[in-house]
C-alpha positions as a printed Julia matrix, in Angstrom:
190×3 Matrix{Float64}:
 -47.23  -29.84   -9.11
 -43.67  -30.65  -10.11
 -42.69  -29.36   -6.31
 -45.76  -31.49   -4.88
 -44.52  -34.66   -6.57
 -41.04  -33.69   -5.73
 -42.02  -33.42   -1.73
 -43.64  -36.86   -2.25
 -40.91  -38.4    -3.68
 -37.72  -37.44   -1.5
 -40.25  -36.74    1.46
 -37.73  -35.7     5.19
 -35.39  -38.87    4.12
 -34.24  -37.12    0.4
 -33.84  -34.39    2.86
 -31.43  -36.13    5.42
 -29.58  -37.13    2.16
 -28.72  -34.01    0.66
 -27.46  -32.32    3.92
 -25.36  -35.38    4.7
 -24.05  -34.83    0.98
 -23.58  -31.3     1.84
 -21.57  -32.29    4.91
 -19.27  -34.9     3.43
 -18.6   -32.43    0.01
 -17.87  -30.09    2.46
 -15.8   -32.06    4.78
 -13.58  -32.75    1.22
 -12.84  -29.02    0.6
 -11.73  -28.71    3.73
  -8.84  -31.15    3.9
  -7.29  -27.97    1.02
  -4.5   -26.07    2.73
  -5.47  -22.45    2.83
  -2.36  -19.99    2.56
  -2.6   -16.16    4.44
  -2.98  -13.53    1.24
   0.61  -12.87   -0.54
  -0.38  -10.59   -2.41
  -0.87   -6.33   -0.79
  -1.18   -3.57   -2.92
  -0.38   -0.34   -2.36
   1.7     3.38   -2.57
   4.8     1.65   -1.62
   8.18    2.68   -4.16
  10.15   -0.73   -3.48
   9.78   -2.15   -7.0
  10.0     1.89   -8.65
  11.5     4.79   -9.32
  11.41    7.65  -11.02
  14.51    9.07  -13.24
  16.01   12.37  -14.83
  16.3    10.46  -17.79
  14.28    9.09  -20.89
  12.94    5.44  -20.32
  15.71    4.32  -23.36
  18.14    5.76  -20.85
  17.14    4.13  -18.11
  16.55    0.98  -19.82
  20.8     1.27  -21.21
  21.37    2.32  -17.63
  19.86   -0.85  -16.08
  21.76   -2.81  -18.64
  24.92   -1.56  -17.84
  24.47   -2.03  -14.01
  23.14   -5.49  -14.44
  26.69   -6.14  -16.52
  29.15   -4.25  -13.61
  28.03   -6.57  -11.25
  28.36   -9.92  -13.55
  24.3   -10.47  -14.52
  24.15  -11.83  -18.27
  21.85  -10.15  -20.63
  18.75  -12.2   -21.77
  16.57   -9.23  -22.96
  17.65   -5.76  -23.67
  15.59   -2.99  -25.67
  14.75    0.74  -24.82
  12.02   -0.33  -22.9
  12.76   -3.92  -21.42
  16.12   -5.41  -19.62
  16.31   -8.62  -18.52
  19.64  -10.1   -16.96
  20.33  -13.14  -15.13
  23.12  -14.44  -12.72
  23.83  -17.69  -11.16
  25.43  -18.43   -8.02
  26.45  -21.7    -6.1
  26.3   -21.1    -1.95
  27.17  -24.58   -1.37
  28.33  -27.77   -3.15
  24.68  -29.32   -3.76
  22.92  -25.64   -4.29
  22.51  -23.97   -6.67
  20.87  -19.95   -7.02
  19.43  -17.96   -9.92
  18.93  -14.56   -9.91
  16.74  -13.06  -12.91
  16.49   -9.22  -12.8
  13.44   -7.79  -15.16
  13.62   -3.86  -15.66
  10.76   -2.58  -17.83
  11.24    1.37  -18.45
   8.16    3.75  -19.06
   8.06    7.51  -19.59
   6.13    9.65  -17.51
   6.22   13.15  -18.27
   4.35   14.4   -21.55
   8.0    15.37  -23.44
   9.49   11.95  -22.31
  12.14   13.11  -20.2
  11.0    11.65  -17.53
  10.59    8.04  -16.73
   9.67    5.38  -14.42
  11.78    2.33  -13.94
  10.01   -0.94  -12.86
  12.49   -3.63  -11.56
  11.89   -7.17  -10.03
  13.9    -9.76   -8.98
  13.16  -13.5    -9.22
  15.27  -15.84   -7.13
  15.17  -19.65   -8.08
  16.76  -22.19   -5.44
  18.14  -25.65   -6.74
  19.14  -28.24   -4.89
  21.6   -31.97   -5.73
  18.63  -34.66   -6.14
  21.09  -37.71   -6.32
  19.57  -41.0    -7.75
  20.73  -44.57   -7.84
  20.27  -47.11  -10.71
  21.36  -50.81  -10.6
  21.38  -53.61  -13.07
  22.58  -56.86  -12.6
  24.45  -59.5   -14.96
  23.4   -63.0   -15.01
  26.11  -65.61  -17.01
  24.11  -68.94  -17.52
  27.04  -70.98  -18.53
  28.46  -71.05  -15.08
  25.91  -70.28  -12.61
  23.57  -68.01  -11.64
  26.09  -65.21  -10.77
  24.95  -61.68  -10.98
  27.35  -58.67  -10.59
  26.01  -55.48   -9.35
  26.87  -52.49  -12.01
  26.06  -49.54   -9.77
  25.69  -45.97  -11.58
  24.45  -42.7   -10.19
  22.0   -39.95  -11.93
  22.82  -36.54  -10.22
  20.28  -33.81  -11.4
  19.69  -30.19   -9.75
  15.77  -29.62   -8.9
  14.24  -26.3    -8.66
  12.82  -26.25   -4.47
  11.83  -22.64   -4.55
  11.41  -19.66   -6.4
  10.85  -16.16   -4.84
  10.16  -12.47   -5.65
  13.12  -10.22   -3.48
  11.05   -7.84   -1.35
  13.91   -6.41    0.2
  13.92   -2.5    -0.4
  17.37   -2.57    0.78
  18.13   -4.55   -2.36
  16.52   -2.17   -4.74
  17.5     0.6    -2.88
  21.18   -0.13   -3.84
  20.01   -1.48   -7.76
  18.09    1.63   -8.13
  21.28    3.94   -6.47
  23.52    1.68   -8.98
  21.4     2.73  -12.33
  21.4     6.69  -11.46
  25.23    6.75  -11.13
  24.78    4.74  -14.66
  22.28    7.52  -15.88
  25.5    10.11  -15.72
  27.07    8.38  -18.72
  24.55    8.11  -20.97
  22.95   11.31  -20.77
  23.87   12.07  -24.18
  22.12    8.94  -25.7
  19.76    9.51  -28.37
  16.1     7.85  -27.95
  16.63    4.35  -28.66
  20.65    4.33  -28.79
  22.76    1.69  -27.17
C-alpha cells in the first residue's frame, strides 16, 4: 500500500526529478581528476635483497654504507636503519633524501636475512613573499614612507619514492662490501 501511495505522490514527474538529480550528481563527480594506478605488486627485487648474514649484521652494514655516503643516521637498531641527506642542486632548490632499511631474518637459524630498502626524495623550492608597511607622520602632513621586508621560506613541492633499479643495486653492492667487515659482530651489536 505504501508503494502504491508513493507511485501516486511522485508519479512521472518525481521520476524525472530523481533522474535529473542523479545526472547532476554524476556530473559533479566527473570533475574529480583521476590518476592511473600507481602501484603494481609483483615479484621484482628492486627494494629487497637476500644477505648471507644475520638481520643485525645486515642493518649494521647498511648503517655503515649510509654513513660512508654522508647520511645522517636518524634511527639505528638491530632491525631498522634510517638516514637522511640534503642536497642543493640550485640556489633556490633543496632536495632531501631519506633512506630506510628494514632487516628481517629469512632462515630458521637467522643466518640469512632480507634487507628491504626504500628511498624517499622530497623537493623544496624557495617561496618569496614581500611585506610592506607605511609610516604616516601627522605633524608634517600625510607623508608615507614604505618599509619593505621579505620573508623567504622553503616549501615542499614534491615527494617521490625512488624506483631506479640502478640506485638500489649500487646501495646493495655497498652494503655487501660492508658486510665483510661486520661478519664477526654478535647479534644486535654495533
